C-alpha positions as CSV (number, residue, x, y, z in Angstrom):
1,M,-0.1,0.0,-0.2
2,R,1.1,3.3,-0.7
3,A,0.4,6.8,1.6
4,N,0.4,9.9,0.1
5,V,0.8,12.5,2.8
6,R,0.6,16.5,2.0
7,I,1.8,18.9,4.5
8,M,0.6,22.5,4.6
9,L,1.3,25.6,6.7
10,K,-1.8,26.3,8.2
11,S,-3.9,29.6,7.3
12,G,-2.1,32.5,9.2
13,V,1.2,30.8,9.3
14,L,3.7,32.9,7.0
15,D,5.0,31.2,4.0
16,P,8.1,33.1,2.9
17,Q,9.3,30.1,0.7
18,G,5.4,30.5,-0.9
19,K,6.2,34.3,-1.3
20,A,9.3,34.1,-3.1
21,I,7.9,31.5,-5.3
22,G,5.2,33.9,-6.0
23,N,7.7,37.2,-6.5
24,A,9.8,34.9,-9.0
25,L,6.9,33.8,-10.9
26,A,5.9,37.7,-11.6
27,G,9.7,38.7,-12.3
28,L,9.4,36.0,-15.2
29,G,6.4,37.3,-16.5
30,F,3.5,35.1,-15.0
31,E,0.4,37.4,-14.4
32,G,-2.9,36.4,-12.7
33,V,-1.1,34.4,-10.1
34,G,-2.7,35.3,-6.3
35,E,-1.3,34.2,-3.0
36,V,1.2,31.2,-3.4
37,R,1.7,28.5,-0.6
38,Q,4.2,25.8,-0.5
39,G,4.1,22.5,1.1
40,K,5.6,19.3,1.5
41,L,4.5,16.1,-0.4
42,I,5.9,12.5,1.4
43,V,5.4,9.1,-0.3
44,L,5.4,6.2,1.7
45,D,5.2,2.8,0.5
46,L,3.7,0.7,3.5
47,A,3.8,-3.5,4.1
48,E,0.4,-3.1,5.6
49,T,-2.3,-4.3,3.6
50,D,-5.3,-3.2,6.1
51,A,-6.5,0.6,5.0
52,A,-7.7,1.4,8.2
53,K,-4.4,0.2,10.1
54,A,-2.5,2.0,7.2
55,R,-4.0,5.1,8.2
56,E,-3.5,5.0,11.8
57,S,-0.4,4.2,11.2
58,V,0.5,7.1,8.8
59,D,-1.3,9.5,11.0
60,A,1.0,8.4,14.1
61,M,4.0,9.0,11.8
62,C,2.5,12.4,10.8
63,R,1.9,13.4,14.7
64,R,5.3,12.4,15.9
65,L,7.6,13.1,13.3
66,L,6.4,14.1,9.7
67,A,4.7,17.4,10.4
68,N,4.9,20.0,13.2
69,T,1.2,20.3,13.9
70,V,1.7,23.6,15.7
71,I,1.9,25.3,12.1
72,E,1.4,22.6,9.9
73,S,-1.8,20.3,8.7
74,Y,-1.8,17.3,7.0
75,S,-4.2,15.2,5.0
76,I,-3.0,11.2,3.8
77,D,-4.4,9.4,0.6
78,L,-4.0,5.8,0.5
79,E,-3.5,4.0,-3.1
80,G,-3.6,0.3,-3.7
């Protein structure tokens, strides 16, 4: 089973890297781009075949290591 974990800064948390990307896009002539937020995608290949157990395990990974839950939110998508 594969887990895709998307991690983003929570709304209201400043995103300097997103701001830099937005400025670079404007500098390259791309118009009409509003706010840019930058995040992370972590792909995990899991041996677990039970979706509920896999989600529970990945959720624990996110809370303990992958995401800083004070300033970041995360979502988990399971495949296979």
